[in-house]
Each structure stands twice: as C-alpha cells, then as structure tokens.
C-alpha positions in Angstrom: -193.0 -107.4 -13.1 -196.6 -107.6 -11.9 -198.5 -110.9 -12.7 -202.2 -111.3 -13.2 -203.9 -114.7 -13.7 -207.6 -115.0 -14.5 -209.8 -117.8 -15.6 -213.4 -118.0 -16.9 -215.6 -120.7 -18.4 -217.7 -119.7 -21.4 -220.7 -121.5 -22.8 -219.6 -121.1 -26.4 -217.6 -123.2 -28.9 -213.8 -122.7 -28.7 -213.6 -121.7 -32.3 -216.1 -118.8 -31.7 -214.2 -117.5 -28.7 -210.8 -117.9 -30.2 -211.8 -116.2 -33.5 -213.3 -113.3 -31.6 -210.2 -112.7 -29.6 -207.9 -113.2 -32.6 -209.4 -109.9 -34.0 -208.0 -107.1 -31.8 -210.5 -104.6 -33.2 -213.0 -106.3 -30.9 -211.0 -105.4 -27.8 -212.5 -101.9 -27.6 -215.9 -103.4 -27.2 -215.0 -105.7 -24.2 -211.9 -104.1 -22.6 -212.9 -101.1 -20.5 -209.6 -99.2 -20.6 -208.7 -100.0 -24.2 -209.3 -96.7 -25.9 -208.2 -97.5 -29.4 -206.9 -100.2 -31.7 -205.5 -99.4 -35.1 -202.9 -100.3 -37.7 -203.8 -104.0 -37.6 -201.4 -106.2 -39.6 -201.1 -109.9 -40.0 -198.2 -111.2 -37.9 -195.6 -113.5 -39.3 -196.3 -115.8 -36.4 -200.1 -115.9 -37.1 -202.6 -113.6 -35.5 -202.6 -109.8 -35.7 -200.1 -107.2 -34.6 -201.7 -103.8 -33.8 -201.2 -100.4 -32.2 -203.2 -99.5 -29.1 -204.1 -96.7 -26.8 -204.8 -97.8 -23.2 -205.7 -95.8 -20.1 -203.9 -96.7 -16.9 -204.5 -94.6 -13.8 -206.4 -92.2 -15.9 -203.4 -91.6 -18.2 -203.3 -92.7 -21.8 -200.4 -95.0 -23.0 -199.6 -96.0 -26.6 -197.9 -99.1 -27.8 -197.8 -101.9 -30.3 -198.8 -105.5 -29.6 -196.8 -108.1 -31.5 -197.8 -111.8 -31.6 -194.9 -114.1 -30.7 -196.9 -117.4 -30.6 -200.2 -118.3 -32.2 -201.8 -121.8 -32.1 -205.3 -121.7 -33.5 -208.0 -122.6 -31.0 -205.4 -123.2 -28.3 -203.0 -120.3 -27.5 -202.0 -116.8 -28.4 -199.0 -114.9 -26.9 -198.3 -111.2 -27.6 -195.7 -108.8 -26.2 -195.7 -105.0 -25.9 -192.3 -103.3 -25.8 -193.5 -99.7 -25.7 -195.9 -97.8 -23.6 -196.6 -100.5 -21.0 -194.1 -103.3 -21.2 -196.2 -106.5 -21.0 -196.8 -110.1 -22.1 -200.3 -111.5 -22.6 -200.8 -115.2 -22.7 -204.3 -116.4 -23.7 -205.1 -120.1 -23.5 -208.2 -121.8 -24.7 -209.4 -125.4 -23.8 -212.6 -127.3 -24.4 -214.6 -127.5 -21.2 -218.1 -129.1 -20.8 -219.1 -128.3 -24.3 -217.8 -124.7 -24.1 -214.5 -123.0 -23.6 -212.2 -122.5 -20.6 -210.2 -119.3 -21.0 -207.0 -118.6 -19.1 -205.4 -115.2 -19.2 -201.9 -114.7 -17.8 -200.5 -111.2 -18.0 -197.0 -109.9 -16.9 -196.5 -106.2 -17.0 -194.5 -103.3 -15.6 -196.3 -100.4 -14.1 -194.8 -97.3 -15.8 -193.4 -96.0 -12.5 -191.7 -92.7 -13.5 -195.1 -91.6 -14.9 -197.4 -92.9 -12.2 -195.2 -92.9 -9.1 -194.6 -95.5 -6.4 -197.7 -94.5 -4.3 -200.0 -95.2 -7.2 -198.5 -98.6 -7.9 -200.6 -100.6 -5.5 -203.8 -98.9 -6.6 -203.0 -99.5 -10.3 -202.2 -103.2 -9.7 -205.6 -103.7 -8.0 -207.4 -101.8 -10.8 -205.7 -103.9 -13.4 -206.7 -107.1 -11.5 -210.3 -105.9 -11.7 -209.8 -104.9 -15.3 -208.8 -108.4 -16.3 -211.8 -109.9 -14.6 -214.1 -107.4 -16.2 -212.5 -108.1 -19.6 -213.2 -111.9 -19.2 -216.7 -111.3 -18.0 -217.4 -109.0 -20.9 -216.0 -111.7 -23.3 -218.3 -114.3 -21.7 -221.4 -112.0 -22.1 -220.7 -111.3 -25.7 -220.0 -115.0 -26.5 -223.0 -116.3 -24.7 -225.6 -114.0 -26.4 
C-alpha cells in the first residue's frame, strides 16, 4: 500500500468546504485525473457513493467509491474495492477563521497493468495529483 498525506489551509468556512467535497460530482472540476463521476447515490453512512473513471499512468480505471464514515463538517472516509484499491480520509478542522483540510490516501498501484518499473513514477505523479487537487479546491473555495 502506498500512502499519501497532504494538508492545506483554505480561507473559507468549514461548512462551505465540506459541502463542496461531499458532492462527488464536483471532483471532475478540481481533480485533474478524475475523468468521470456518475451513479451517485446516498450512502447508508451519510455522504454519497459513486462510480468513477480515473486515469493513472495514462490508463483509465473504473471503480465505485463507498462511504464508510461521514461526520458532517469533520470527516469523510471512503473506500474503493475495484479498479484502484484505495481508502480516502478527508479531515476538516476550523483554522484561523477558515478551514484546515487533511487528505490521507492509501492505495495499491495496479501492478499487473502498469508494471514494476512504472510504480515509482506513478507514485510521484499521484503525490503531485493530491497536491494539485487540494490547490484547486482552495482556488475554488476562495473565489
């Protein structure tokens, strides 16, 4: 499992940031490699489960994100069992009148598809992807 941890401070109310991220249809706007989000359904845990198409290493992968924990304006945890096995933990805390956002991701690079040589490159690209995602979220929230 590869782990990515990123943090950003956003000058916007926690409710605004949390509500935006609770709607996965917004992801295509701010997540560079997120190609498609569809079949959004309310999760029994709160939040929204959805199907996604994501490009990794130039190859499209499909999966379904399922919410396993949802605490409004605090935390959201989702898992993906298909496509790219992963766990996304989003944490939101008040910070200087705005919002501190922590993103922790654990995922498995689909090795049989991409190959061992590509793994280090993919891991670095995904680190950059997470940082870009948070910077894009900040830009949208602060305008």
